Residue frames as a rotation matrix with the C-alpha (Angstrom) as fourth column:
MET 1
-0.951 0.273 -0.144 60.29
-0.224 -0.288 0.931 -35.24
0.213 0.918 0.335 32.11
PRO 2
-0.381 0.876 0.294 56.52
-0.711 -0.075 -0.700 -34.91
-0.591 -0.476 0.651 32.45
ILE 3
-0.880 0.183 0.439 54.38
0.342 0.885 0.315 -37.78
-0.331 0.427 -0.841 31.35
LEU 4
-0.669 0.682 -0.294 51.53
-0.737 -0.563 0.374 -36.96
0.090 0.467 0.880 28.92
LYS 5
-0.401 0.611 0.683 48.31
-0.219 0.659 -0.719 -38.73
-0.889 -0.438 -0.131 29.72
ASN 6
0.340 0.570 0.748 46.74
0.695 0.383 -0.608 -38.26
-0.633 0.727 -0.267 26.30
ALA 7
-0.697 -0.694 -0.179 48.44
0.355 -0.551 0.755 -36.64
-0.623 0.463 0.630 23.31
GLU 8
-0.551 0.562 0.616 45.19
0.713 -0.067 0.698 -36.28
0.434 0.824 -0.364 21.36
SER 9
-0.702 0.426 -0.570 43.09
0.152 -0.693 -0.705 -33.16
-0.695 -0.582 0.422 21.71
GLY 10
-0.854 0.495 0.162 39.77
0.130 -0.099 0.987 -32.21
0.504 0.863 0.020 20.11
PHE 11
-0.426 0.806 0.411 36.07
-0.886 -0.465 -0.006 -31.86
0.187 -0.367 0.911 20.73
THR 12
-0.878 0.251 0.408 33.94
0.047 0.893 -0.448 -34.45
-0.477 -0.374 -0.796 22.39
MET 13
-0.663 0.698 0.272 30.63
0.604 0.283 0.746 -35.56
0.443 0.658 -0.608 20.94
VAL 14
0.167 0.734 -0.658 28.70
0.959 -0.277 -0.065 -33.64
-0.230 -0.620 -0.750 23.65
GLU 15
-0.324 -0.370 -0.871 30.56
0.213 -0.925 0.314 -30.42
-0.922 -0.084 0.378 22.84
MET 16
-0.996 -0.031 0.083 29.72
0.086 -0.107 0.991 -30.84
-0.022 0.994 0.109 19.15
LEU 17
-0.307 0.952 0.003 26.02
0.874 0.281 0.396 -31.44
0.376 0.125 -0.918 19.88
ILE 18
0.171 0.327 -0.929 25.86
0.734 -0.672 -0.101 -28.34
-0.657 -0.665 -0.355 22.07
ALA 19
-0.656 -0.491 -0.573 27.58
-0.006 -0.756 0.655 -26.22
-0.755 0.433 0.492 19.39
ILE 20
-0.899 0.371 0.234 25.24
0.320 0.190 0.928 -27.50
0.299 0.909 -0.290 16.66
THR 21
-0.031 0.928 -0.371 22.20
0.999 0.045 0.030 -26.85
0.045 -0.370 -0.928 18.87
ILE 22
-0.024 -0.045 -0.999 23.24
0.395 -0.918 0.032 -23.24
-0.918 -0.394 0.040 19.52
PHE 23
-0.907 -0.360 -0.221 23.97
-0.077 -0.374 0.924 -22.74
-0.415 0.855 0.312 15.80
THR 24
-0.657 0.723 0.214 20.55
0.662 0.418 0.622 -24.16
0.360 0.550 -0.753 14.86
ILE 25
0.157 0.704 -0.693 18.73
0.893 -0.401 -0.205 -21.87
-0.422 -0.586 -0.691 17.30
GLY 26
-0.363 -0.385 -0.848 20.53
0.031 -0.915 0.402 -18.89
-0.931 0.119 0.344 15.73
LEU 27
-0.998 -0.006 0.069 19.56
0.069 0.059 0.996 -19.99
-0.010 0.998 -0.059 12.22
LEU 28
-0.279 0.959 -0.037 15.91
0.942 0.281 0.183 -20.39
0.186 0.016 -0.982 13.23
GLY 29
0.131 0.262 -0.956 15.91
0.551 -0.821 -0.149 -16.84
-0.824 -0.508 -0.252 14.62
LEU 30
-0.719 -0.469 -0.512 17.42
-0.179 -0.588 0.789 -15.59
-0.671 0.659 0.339 11.37
ALA 31
-0.840 0.474 0.265 14.76
0.482 0.428 0.764 -17.43
0.249 0.770 -0.588 9.33
GLY 32
0.057 0.887 -0.457 12.04
0.966 -0.165 -0.201 -15.82
-0.253 -0.430 -0.866 11.45
MET 33
-0.135 -0.185 -0.973 13.49
0.101 -0.980 0.172 -12.38
-0.986 -0.075 0.151 10.74
GLN 34
-0.973 -0.228 -0.029 13.52
-0.020 -0.040 0.999 -13.16
-0.229 0.973 0.035 6.99
ILE 35
-0.441 0.885 0.152 9.84
0.873 0.382 0.304 -14.13
0.211 0.267 -0.940 7.06
THR 36
0.240 0.496 -0.834 8.97
0.698 -0.685 -0.207 -10.89
-0.675 -0.533 -0.511 8.88
ALA 37
-0.500 -0.520 -0.692 11.00
-0.103 -0.758 0.644 -8.85
-0.860 0.394 0.325 6.38
ILE 38
-0.945 0.180 0.274 9.27
0.318 0.296 0.901 -10.47
0.081 0.938 -0.337 3.40
LYS 39
-0.049 0.988 -0.146 5.80
0.999 0.051 0.012 -9.81
0.019 -0.145 -0.989 4.85
THR 40
0.164 0.055 -0.985 6.67
0.418 -0.908 0.019 -6.20
-0.894 -0.415 -0.171 5.67
ASN 41
-0.805 -0.503 -0.315 8.08
-0.089 -0.423 0.902 -5.60
-0.587 0.754 0.295 2.17
SER 42
-0.696 0.628 0.349 4.92
0.670 0.392 0.630 -7.03
0.258 0.672 -0.694 0.61
LEU 43
0.237 0.793 -0.562 2.75
0.916 -0.375 -0.142 -4.79
-0.323 -0.481 -0.815 2.78
ALA 44
-0.157 -0.390 -0.908 4.84
0.093 -0.921 0.379 -1.75
-0.983 -0.025 0.181 1.84
ASN 45
-0.970 -0.178 0.167 4.56
0.162 0.044 0.986 -2.64
-0.183 0.983 -0.013 -1.86
ASN 46
-0.283 0.945 0.162 0.76
0.929 0.229 0.291 -2.90
0.238 0.233 -0.943 -1.61
LEU 47
0.333 0.388 -0.859 0.52
0.676 -0.734 -0.070 0.41
-0.658 -0.558 -0.506 0.25
SER 48
-0.549 -0.608 -0.573 2.76
-0.023 -0.674 0.738 2.16
-0.835 0.419 0.356 -2.29
THR 49
-0.887 0.263 0.380 0.67
0.446 0.274 0.852 0.79
0.120 0.925 -0.360 -5.16
ALA 50
0.089 0.979 -0.183 -2.61
0.995 -0.080 0.058 1.86
0.042 -0.188 -0.981 -3.56
THR 51
0.127 -0.119 -0.985 -1.18
0.400 -0.903 0.161 5.31
-0.908 -0.414 -0.068 -2.81
GLY 52
-0.846 -0.510 -0.159 0.02
0.035 -0.350 0.936 5.75
-0.533 0.786 0.314 -6.38
LEU 53
-0.608 0.702 0.372 -3.35
0.725 0.298 0.622 4.73
0.325 0.647 -0.689 -7.78
ALA 54
0.313 0.757 -0.574 -5.25
0.914 -0.405 -0.036 7.04
-0.260 -0.513 -0.818 -5.40
GLU 55
-0.189 -0.462 -0.867 -2.94
0.180 -0.884 0.432 9.95
-0.965 -0.075 0.250 -6.18
GLY 56
-0.955 -0.181 0.235 -3.38
0.243 -0.026 0.970 9.37
-0.170 0.983 0.069 -9.91
VAL 57
-0.203 0.963 0.176 -7.17
0.920 0.126 0.371 9.35
0.335 0.237 -0.912 -9.66
LEU 58
0.370 0.334 -0.867 -7.23
0.725 -0.688 0.044 12.41
-0.582 -0.645 -0.496 -7.40
GLU 59
-0.509 -0.638 -0.578 -4.86
0.095 -0.708 0.700 14.37
-0.856 0.301 0.421 -9.63
GLU 60
-0.850 0.256 0.461 -6.90
0.506 0.149 0.850 13.47
0.149 0.955 -0.256 -12.70
ILE 61
0.170 0.977 -0.125 -10.12
0.972 -0.145 0.185 14.68
0.163 -0.153 -0.975 -11.08
LEU 62
0.297 -0.103 -0.949 -8.50
0.495 -0.834 0.245 17.87
-0.817 -0.543 -0.197 -9.80
ALA 63
-0.775 -0.627 -0.072 -7.24
0.226 -0.382 0.896 18.57
-0.589 0.679 0.438 -13.33
TRP 64
-0.163 0.799 0.579 -10.78
0.985 0.097 0.144 18.76
0.059 0.594 -0.803 -14.70
GLN 65
-0.566 0.023 0.824 -12.02
0.242 -0.951 0.193 22.22
0.788 0.309 0.533 -15.63
THR 66
-0.957 0.208 -0.204 -13.48
0.144 -0.269 -0.952 24.23
-0.253 -0.940 0.227 -12.77
THR 67
-0.454 0.834 -0.313 -16.59
-0.875 -0.483 -0.017 24.76
-0.165 0.267 0.949 -14.89
ASP 68
-0.796 0.146 -0.587 -17.19
-0.114 0.916 0.384 21.03
0.594 0.372 -0.713 -15.15
PRO 69
0.102 0.958 0.267 -20.73
-0.573 -0.163 0.803 20.22
0.813 -0.235 0.533 -13.99
VAL 70
0.271 0.006 -0.963 -19.52
0.503 0.852 0.146 17.54
0.821 -0.523 0.228 -11.60
PHE 71
-0.718 -0.589 -0.370 -18.04
0.634 -0.335 -0.697 20.26
0.286 -0.735 0.614 -9.35
ALA 72
-0.912 0.313 0.267 -20.98
-0.330 -0.944 -0.021 22.64
0.245 -0.107 0.964 -9.53
THR 73
0.028 0.991 -0.128 -24.01
-0.655 0.115 0.747 20.39
0.755 0.063 0.653 -9.07
THR 74
-0.217 -0.031 0.976 -25.16
-0.906 0.380 -0.189 18.30
-0.365 -0.925 -0.111 -6.19
SER 75
0.798 0.477 0.368 -26.39
-0.292 0.841 -0.456 15.59
-0.527 0.256 0.810 -8.53
ALA 76
-0.098 -0.863 0.496 -23.89
0.208 0.469 0.858 13.31
-0.973 0.187 0.133 -10.20
ALA 77
0.702 0.249 -0.667 -23.03
-0.549 -0.407 -0.730 14.49
-0.453 0.879 -0.149 -13.69
GLU 78
0.765 -0.440 0.470 -21.28
0.573 0.799 -0.185 12.39
-0.294 0.411 0.863 -16.31
VAL 79
0.538 -0.696 -0.476 -17.73
-0.636 -0.706 0.313 13.38
-0.554 0.134 -0.822 -17.10
ASN 80
0.865 -0.326 -0.382 -15.22
-0.151 0.557 -0.816 12.12
0.479 0.764 0.433 -19.60
TRP 81
0.406 -0.763 0.503 -12.28
-0.776 0.003 0.631 10.29
-0.483 -0.646 -0.591 -18.20
ASP 82
-0.405 -0.699 -0.589 -9.69
-0.908 0.385 0.167 7.80
0.110 0.602 -0.791 -19.43
PHE 83
-0.864 0.050 0.500 -11.34
-0.135 0.935 -0.328 4.77
-0.484 -0.351 -0.801 -17.86
ASP 84
-0.457 0.810 0.368 -14.94
0.844 0.264 0.467 5.37
0.281 0.523 -0.804 -18.99
PRO 85
-0.324 0.452 0.831 -17.52
-0.303 -0.882 0.361 8.07
0.896 -0.135 0.423 -18.60
ILE 86
-0.407 0.127 -0.905 -18.05
0.784 0.556 -0.275 7.97
0.468 -0.821 -0.326 -14.85
THR 87
0.340 0.566 0.751 -19.93
-0.057 -0.785 0.617 9.96
0.939 -0.253 -0.234 -12.27
SER 88
-0.442 -0.431 0.787 -19.26
-0.773 -0.262 -0.578 10.92
0.455 -0.863 -0.217 -8.71
GLY 89
0.150 0.457 0.877 -19.70
-0.845 0.519 -0.126 7.81
-0.513 -0.722 0.464 -6.61
ASP 90
0.832 0.095 -0.546 -18.77
-0.439 0.715 -0.544 5.45
0.339 0.693 0.637 -9.42
GLN 91
0.356 -0.733 0.579 -16.17
-0.515 0.363 0.776 2.82
-0.779 -0.575 -0.249 -8.87
PHE 92
0.660 -0.217 -0.719 -13.74
-0.617 0.389 -0.684 1.01
0.428 0.895 0.123 -11.10
SER 93
0.749 -0.437 0.497 -11.51
-0.072 0.692 0.718 -1.99
-0.658 -0.574 0.487 -10.63
THR 94
0.657 -0.609 -0.445 -8.02
-0.637 -0.131 -0.760 -2.34
0.405 0.782 -0.473 -12.01
THR 95
0.869 -0.490 0.076 -5.26
0.386 0.764 0.517 -4.92
-0.311 -0.420 0.853 -11.80
LEU 96
0.695 -0.703 -0.155 -1.75
-0.719 -0.670 -0.186 -3.52
0.027 0.240 -0.970 -11.65
ALA 97
0.575 -0.544 -0.612 1.19
0.017 0.755 -0.655 -5.67
0.818 0.366 0.443 -12.72
GLY 98
-0.390 -0.796 -0.463 2.95
0.437 0.282 -0.854 -6.87
0.810 -0.535 0.238 -9.60
GLY 99
-0.860 0.035 0.508 0.64
-0.373 -0.724 -0.581 -4.84
0.348 -0.689 0.636 -7.40
GLY 100
-0.791 0.612 0.021 -2.57
0.461 0.617 -0.638 -6.84
-0.404 -0.495 -0.770 -7.21
THR 101
-0.349 0.788 0.507 -6.19
0.669 -0.170 0.724 -5.92
0.657 0.592 -0.468 -7.82
TYR 102
-0.860 0.040 -0.508 -7.57
0.357 -0.665 -0.657 -2.67
-0.364 -0.746 0.558 -6.49
GLN 103
0.079 0.900 0.429 -10.93
0.942 -0.209 0.264 -0.95
0.327 0.383 -0.864 -6.55
ALA 104
-0.903 -0.338 -0.266 -11.12
0.401 -0.884 -0.241 2.82
-0.153 -0.324 0.933 -6.54
ASN 105
0.150 0.926 0.347 -14.14
0.926 -0.255 0.279 5.03
0.347 0.279 -0.895 -6.08
PHE 106
-0.899 -0.438 0.007 -14.53
0.417 -0.860 -0.294 8.74
0.135 -0.262 0.956 -5.67
PHE 107
0.230 0.950 -0.212 -17.13
0.973 -0.227 0.039 11.09
-0.011 -0.215 -0.976 -4.28
ILE 108
-0.769 -0.372 0.520 -17.45
0.411 -0.911 -0.045 14.79
0.490 0.179 0.853 -4.97
THR 109
0.071 0.760 -0.646 -19.32
0.990 -0.132 -0.046 16.85
-0.120 -0.636 -0.762 -2.39
LYS 110
-0.012 0.013 1.000 -20.35
0.519 -0.855 0.018 20.43
0.855 0.519 0.004 -3.19
ASP 111
0.337 0.146 0.930 -19.73
-0.382 -0.881 0.277 23.37
0.860 -0.449 -0.241 -0.82
VAL 112
0.983 -0.154 -0.102 -17.58
0.160 0.433 0.887 21.43
-0.092 -0.888 0.450 1.62
PRO 113
-0.383 0.138 -0.913 -15.85
0.922 -0.002 -0.387 22.87
-0.056 -0.990 -0.127 3.66
VAL 114
-0.464 0.242 -0.852 -16.83
0.061 -0.951 -0.303 26.32
-0.884 -0.192 0.426 2.27
GLY 115
0.626 0.777 -0.064 -18.93
0.047 -0.120 -0.992 27.69
-0.779 0.617 -0.112 -0.55
ASN 116
0.815 -0.205 -0.542 -17.71
-0.579 -0.235 -0.781 27.30
0.033 0.950 -0.310 -4.15
VAL 117
-0.407 -0.913 0.014 -15.34
-0.912 0.405 -0.070 24.50
0.058 -0.041 -0.997 -3.11
SER 118
0.698 0.579 -0.422 -15.91
-0.566 0.807 0.170 20.84
0.439 0.120 0.891 -3.80
ARG 119
0.011 -0.630 0.776 -14.42
-0.829 0.428 0.359 18.10
-0.558 -0.648 -0.518 -1.65
VAL 120
0.427 0.015 -0.904 -13.04
-0.689 0.652 -0.315 15.19
0.585 0.758 0.289 -3.71
SER 121
0.133 -0.313 0.940 -12.60
-0.810 0.512 0.285 11.96
-0.571 -0.800 -0.185 -1.76
VAL 122
0.239 -0.164 -0.957 -10.84
-0.728 0.622 -0.288 9.02
0.642 0.766 0.029 -3.45
THR 123
0.291 -0.095 0.952 -10.90
-0.770 0.568 0.292 5.63
-0.568 -0.818 0.092 -1.72
VAL 124
-0.023 -0.381 -0.924 -8.81
-0.764 0.603 -0.230 2.71
0.645 0.701 -0.305 -2.94
THR 125
0.476 0.190 0.859 -9.49
-0.734 0.623 0.269 -0.76
-0.484 -0.758 0.436 -1.57
GLY 126
0.416 -0.420 -0.807 -7.35
-0.460 0.668 -0.585 -3.81
0.784 0.614 0.085 -2.09
ALA 127
-0.009 -0.519 -0.855 -4.72
0.632 0.660 -0.407 -5.35
0.775 -0.544 0.322 0.12
ARG 128
-0.694 -0.156 -0.703 -4.82
0.659 -0.532 -0.532 -2.05
-0.291 -0.832 0.472 2.04
ASN 129
0.433 0.851 0.298 -7.57
0.891 -0.454 0.001 0.58
0.136 0.266 -0.954 2.23
LEU 130
-0.649 -0.684 -0.332 -6.55
0.686 -0.715 0.132 4.15
-0.328 -0.142 0.934 1.55
THR 131
0.540 0.814 0.215 -8.47
0.840 -0.503 -0.204 7.42
-0.058 0.291 -0.955 1.30
LEU 132
-0.723 -0.689 -0.055 -7.12
0.673 -0.719 0.174 10.67
-0.159 0.089 0.983 -0.13
VAL 133
0.447 0.864 -0.232 -8.99
0.796 -0.502 -0.338 13.97
-0.409 -0.033 -0.912 -0.03
GLY 134
-0.761 -0.613 0.215 -8.53
0.644 -0.668 0.374 17.02
-0.086 0.423 0.902 -2.23
TYR 135
0.119 0.785 -0.607 -10.38
0.486 -0.580 -0.654 20.27
-0.866 -0.217 -0.451 -2.74
LYS 136
-0.664 -0.234 0.711 -11.32
0.748 -0.232 0.622 22.02
0.020 0.944 0.329 -5.97
ARG 137
-0.491 0.481 -0.726 -12.76
-0.062 -0.851 -0.521 25.50
-0.869 -0.211 0.448 -6.39
TYR 138
-0.420 0.432 0.798 -15.59
0.895 0.341 0.286 25.67
-0.149 0.835 -0.530 -8.90
VAL 139
-0.975 0.127 -0.179 -17.35
-0.163 -0.966 0.202 28.47
-0.148 0.226 0.963 -10.73
ASP 140
-0.255 0.957 0.137 -21.10
0.354 0.224 -0.908 28.92
-0.900 -0.183 -0.396 -10.57
């Protein structure tokens, strides 16, 4: 009959320390990935908010009548808009719930790129800068 040297089996203290060390390194890597994911999601949220604001401003301007003086003159003409009476080159600031504070300004340039077409450029600044461009035909 064979003689057993030691009937007990299990992990030694060194084996446990090595296992805990490897586990801790894995958890630290996972925490780093979480931090990166949170930053990226925040950046995407800010960009989506700025894009939505810029699209809203651009669509509002492009919805103005083609006979509106702001499209037909080289000088800035006052126009009625939801925020306030504003002119080309004016800027406004708005705070969006959960999105931060953004500043938007727009410029209307006559006869660019061709005659009887105005170029509308909307720039939104905040956490991210964004510029959208649209074109509107006007009537002389």
